[in-house]
C-alpha positions in Angstrom: -0.1 0.0 0.0 1.0 3.6 -0.6 3.0 5.2 2.4 1.2 8.2 3.8 3.0 11.4 3.5 3.9 13.6 6.6 4.8 17.3 6.4 7.0 18.4 9.4 6.9 22.3 9.9 9.5 23.5 12.2 11.9 20.6 12.1 14.2 21.1 15.0 15.4 18.7 17.6 12.0 17.2 18.3 11.1 17.1 14.6 14.4 15.3 13.8 13.6 12.7 16.5 10.0 12.3 14.8 11.8 11.6 11.5 13.9 9.0 12.9 10.8 7.2 14.5 8.8 7.3 11.1 11.6 6.6 8.7 10.6 3.8 6.2 6.8 3.9 7.5 5.9 7.4 6.1 7.1 9.5 3.1 8.7 12.5 5.0 8.8 16.1 4.0 10.2 18.9 6.1 9.7 22.7 5.7 12.6 24.7 6.5 13.5 28.5 6.0 17.3 27.7 5.8 18.6 26.2 2.5 21.7 25.2 4.7 19.7 22.6 6.4 18.7 20.7 3.4 21.5 18.2 3.8 20.8 17.6 7.4 17.2 16.9 6.7 17.9 14.6 3.8 20.2 12.6 6.0 17.5 12.4 8.5 15.2 10.8 5.8 13.1 13.8 4.8 12.6 15.6 1.5 13.4 19.2 2.3 11.1 22.0 1.2 12.4 25.6 1.5 9.7 27.9 2.7 9.3 30.7 5.2 6.1 31.0 7.4 6.7 34.7 7.5 6.4 34.8 3.7 3.1 33.4 2.5 4.1 33.3 -1.2 6.7 30.8 -0.3 4.0 28.3 1.1 1.8 27.8 -1.8 3.4 24.7 -3.0 2.4 22.9 0.4 -1.1 22.4 -0.9 -2.0 18.9 -1.6 1.5 17.4 -0.7 0.6 15.6 2.5 -1.8 13.4 4.4 -0.7 14.8 7.7 1.1 17.8 9.1 3.1 18.1 12.3 3.3 21.7 13.1 6.2 22.4 15.6 7.1 26.0 14.5 6.7 28.7 17.2 4.9 32.0 16.6 6.7 35.1 15.9 8.2 36.9 18.7 5.8 39.9 18.6 2.1 40.5 17.8 -1.3 39.7 19.3 -1.9 36.8 17.0 -0.1 33.9 15.4 0.2 35.0 11.8 2.7 32.1 11.0 -0.1 29.5 11.8 -2.7 31.5 9.9 -0.5 31.6 6.7 0.3 28.0 7.0 -3.4 27.0 7.2 -4.2 29.3 4.4 -1.8 27.3 2.3 -3.2 23.9 3.6 -6.7 24.9 2.8 -6.2 24.8 -0.9 -6.4 21.0 -1.0 -8.7 18.4 0.3 -5.9 15.7 0.9 -5.2 16.6 4.3 -6.6 14.3 7.0 -4.5 14.8 10.2 -2.9 17.9 11.9 -0.9 17.8 15.0 0.0 21.1 16.6 2.6 21.6 19.3 1.5 24.2 21.8 2.4 25.1 25.3 1.3 24.5 28.8 1.9 28.2 29.2 -1.6 29.0 27.8 -2.8 28.3 31.4 -0.9 31.1 33.1 -0.7 30.5 36.9 -2.8 27.9 38.5 -1.5 28.5 41.9 0.2 25.0 42.0 -3.4 23.3 41.4 -3.5 20.0 39.5 -5.2 20.8 36.3 -6.6 18.7 33.2 -7.3 19.8 29.7 -10.7 21.1 30.4 -9.2 24.2 32.5 -9.8 27.4 30.4 -6.8 29.2 29.1 -5.6 32.3 30.9 -2.3 33.4 29.3 -0.3 35.9 31.2 2.2 36.6 28.7 2.1 37.7 25.0 3.9 34.8 23.9 1.2 32.4 25.5 -1.6 34.6 24.2 -0.3 33.9 20.7 -0.4 30.2 21.3 -4.1 30.4 22.3 -4.7 32.2 19.0 -2.9 29.4 17.2 -4.8 26.7 18.9 -8.2 28.5 18.1 -7.1 28.7 14.5 -6.2 25.0 14.4 -9.3 23.7 15.8 -11.4 26.0 13.6 -9.6 24.7 10.5 -10.3 21.2 11.6 -13.9 21.6 11.9 -14.2 23.7 8.6 -12.2 21.3 6.5 -12.8 17.9 8.2 -9.2 17.4 9.4 -8.4 15.7 12.7 -6.6 18.3 14.8 -4.7 17.3 17.9 -3.3 20.0 20.1 -0.5 19.0 22.4 0.1 21.3 25.3 3.7 20.8 26.2 5.6 21.8 29.2 9.4 22.2 29.6 11.3 19.9 27.1 14.5 18.3 28.3 17.0 15.8 27.5 20.7 15.3 28.3 22.6 16.9 25.4 19.5 18.8 24.0 20.4 22.5 23.3 18.4 24.6 25.7 16.9 21.5 27.5 20.0 20.2 29.4 19.7 21.4 32.9 23.5 21.4 33.1 23.6 24.5 30.9 21.7 26.5 33.5 23.7 24.9 36.5 27.0 25.9 34.7 25.6 29.6 34.6 24.9 29.5 38.3 21.2 30.7 37.8 19.6 30.8 41.2 16.3 29.0 42.0 13.6 30.1 44.6 13.4 29.0 48.2 11.0 26.2 48.7 8.3 28.4 50.1 8.4 30.7 47.1 9.0 28.0 44.4 6.6 27.1 41.7 5.6 23.6 40.5 6.9 22.9 36.9 6.2 20.0 34.3 8.4 18.3 32.1 8.6 15.8 29.0 11.6 14.1 27.7 12.3 15.1 24.1 12.0 11.4 23.1 8.8 10.9 24.8 7.4 14.0 23.2 8.5 12.8 19.7 6.6 9.6 20.5 3.6 11.6 21.7 3.7 13.4 18.3 3.7 10.0 16.4 0.8 8.6 18.7 -1.3 11.7 18.1 -0.9 11.1 14.2 -2.2 7.7 14.6 -4.8 7.9 17.6 -5.4 11.6 18.3 -9.3 12.5 18.5 -10.7 15.3 16.5 -10.1 18.9 17.9 -8.6 17.5 21.1 -6.3 19.0 23.6 -3.8 16.6 25.1 -1.1 17.4 28.0 2.2 16.0 26.6 3.7 15.8 30.1 5.3 13.2 32.2 4.3 12.1 35.7 6.7 14.4 37.6 5.4 16.5 40.3 8.3 18.7 41.4 9.0 22.2 42.1 11.6 24.0 39.9 14.3 24.1 42.5 13.9 20.4 43.3 14.2 19.6 39.6 17.6 21.5 39.4 18.7 20.0 42.8 18.1 16.5 41.3 20.0 17.3 38.1 22.9 18.7 40.1 23.2 15.7 42.2 23.0 13.4 39.3 25.7 15.3 37.5 28.0 15.7 40.4 28.0 19.4 40.5 27.0 22.0 43.0 23.2 22.6 43.6 22.0 26.1 42.4 21.8 28.9 45.0 18.4 29.6 46.5 17.1 33.1 46.9 13.7 34.7 47.9 11.1 35.9 45.4 12.0 39.4 46.4 15.6 38.8 45.5 14.8 37.3 42.3 12.5 40.3 41.2 15.5 42.4 41.7 18.1 40.4 40.0 16.5 38.2 37.3 15.2 39.2 33.9 11.5 39.7 33.1 11.5 36.6 30.9 13.2 34.6 33.7 10.7 35.9 36.2 7.8 34.9 33.9 8.9 31.3 34.4 8.8 31.7 38.3 5.4 33.3 38.3 3.4 30.4 37.0 2.6 27.1 39.1 0.7 24.2 37.9 0.7 20.3 37.9 -0.6 18.9 34.8 -2.5 15.6 34.5 -1.6 13.3 31.7 -4.5 10.8 31.5 -5.4 11.5 28.0 -1.9 11.0 26.9 -1.9 7.6 28.3 -5.5 6.6 27.9 -6.4 8.1 24.3 -3.0 8.1 22.7 -2.0 5.0 24.5 1.6 6.3 25.1 3.5 4.5 27.7 6.3 7.0 28.8 9.8 5.8 28.2 10.9 8.3 31.0 8.0 8.5 33.3 9.8 11.0 35.5 12.8 13.3 35.3 14.7 10.9 37.5 14.6 8.3 34.6 15.2 11.0 32.0 18.1 12.5 33.7 19.8 9.1 34.8 22.3 9.7 31.8 23.8 12.6 33.7 25.5 10.1 36.1 28.0 9.4 33.3 
């Protein structure tokens, strides 16, 4: 039988992990705005397509190419809405071939939940502009799915980590000596190993329900400082210094403080029950075990 075709939009680290999982089972296409990445994408098993989500004219060729789309690209860094997703969907709407779309959103859409345990039925209350753009993108994706008969799965993703992952290896922050909050001021954070996130994306391509939100999160229930303490202990380096919230507000950047102002604990029953994903790294203790080396 003909292999289905998947278009990956925003093929960074997680996208490359997805390509490795699906090689030989799907025909793989990858949209990139950098011609210099074509060899890397070919080596990963994908046919590279050069296009820019900020330039709609370069997206016209996407219509009719794929049975499924995995949208991993972030919104632009400014604006009230996600123009990139709007322009991608406008291109995809020109064909009736598309049957599935998986969108990688963020758990930041919830804003601060005061440390409460929340599921996917909680209404978004974004507290930052970047989270508001994600809420806009989610709404566009689900409207597109209803209008064109496409099964859209929205994965709300927390902090992505993996030893060796650029921007997701806790040793990078530990090396900088960035402080964390004292326990009484600290916030709950949520995590997913990059390999498990790639597997969640694949599971959503096969088993995602129409216009459904799913938390792509592991079972960890740790505060941020405890997470970095664990990483430091496993890596055999000093734990990060602890400071009060008042000290953090005086010394840390607004972006850093935004992550220290939201506390929530995500449930992941839909991930396990509906997508039938068995986590390879159910907690960060397993996911960070490689740091012992």
